[in-house]
N, C-alpha and C positions, 0 to 999 in steps of 0.2 A: 734721106736717101734720095739719090738722083733719079729722075724719071727713067733714064736709060738703064739704070741698075735694078729696076723693079723686077723681082722674080716672076717668072711665068711657068712654074713647074706644073705638070699635070696633077690634078687633084679631083676630088669628088665634086667640086664646084663646077668644073668644066663639063662633067658628065651630066650635070643637072642644068646645063646652059645658064650658069650664073657666074657672076664675077664679084669681086670685092673691091670697093672703092677705098683707096688709100691716099693719104697726103704725101706728096713728094715735092722735090724742088726741081724747077726747070733749069734751062741753061743760064738764066740770069739770077739764079738762086732765089727766085720767088716761089712761094708755096702755091701748089696747084693740086688737082686730084688726078688720079690715074686708076685704071682698072687692072686688076690682077686676077688670074685664074688660080692663084695659090702658090705656095712654096713648100718645100719638103717638110719643114716642121709642122706647118698647118695641116698638110696632108696626113701625116702620122697621127696627129691629134684627132682629126675628123674620122679616120679609119678606126681608131681605137674606140671613139665614142659610138660609132655605128655598130661596132662589134658588141659593145656592152648592151646597147639597146636591143640588138637581135637576140642576145642571150636572155635578157629579161622577158622578151616576147615568147621565146621557146620555153622558158621556165614556167611562165603563166599558162601556156598551152598544156604543158605536162601536168600542172596542178589542177587544171580543169578536168583533164582526162582521168586523174586520180581522185576526183571529187573532193579536193581540198578547198577549192575556191569556185565561185560561179563564173560563167562566161563573161560577166561584166569586167572582171579583172583582166582577162585576156584582151578584150577589145580596148580597155583603157590603156594597156601597155602598147598595143598595136597602134593606137592613135597618139602615143607619146604624151599621155596625160598622167596626172596623179590624182589622189582623192580630192584635193582642194579644187583643182581645175575642173574635174568631172562634176563635182557638186555644184559649182557655179553654172556650168552648162545646163544641167538638168533642173536647177532651181531647188535643190534639197540641201538639208544640213549635212555636213561631212559625216557625222555619226550614222546618219541613215544610209548614205551611200556605202560606207564601210560595212554596215550590217548587211546590205544587199549583196555583198561579195561572198557571203556565206551560202553554200549550196542549199541548205534547208530553207533559209529565208527566201532565196531567189525563186524557188519553186512555187512559193505562195504569192508572189507579186502579181498584181493585177495587170491586165493588158495595157491600161492607160499609163501605169508606171513604167512598164517595159517599153512602151512606145517612146517615152522621153529619152530613155537610154538608146534605143535603136535609132531614133532621129539624130541624136548627138553623134553616134558612131557611123551614120550613113548606111545603115543596113535595115532589113525588115525585122519585125518582131519575131517572125518565124525563124530567121537566121540566128537571132540572139537566143531564143528559147532552145533551139535544136543543136547549137554548137556544143560538142562534147569533147573537144580537144583532139579527137582522132580524125575528124573530117577536115577538108581543105580550109583555105583562107590564109 
């Protein structure tokens, strides 16, 4: 693609003050790089991905409110993590992290264990303990 033909359609990249570096050809047909704020196809894909992420966050919030999962699940989704990523951050086996997403097990966790999760999520232990799916965040 020629440098002058590089699409500059409005996208989520621009609202985040980001650009994407792409390889293009200049006037002499030499490869070079150029910044793009996006194009229509990429914008549609990003919007759909963000909508899916927001649905998962809302579903996790409802599951916490209905006592199906612990607040760990909500904050994991909010921080765009999965069990394997979270387990690496908190330094625990995946099966332990998955177990901690059960409300009954979560209630029995020590403050030192909760602190590992809270630090990973960038919140306080009290925020983690007291999140019930009905309060803000």
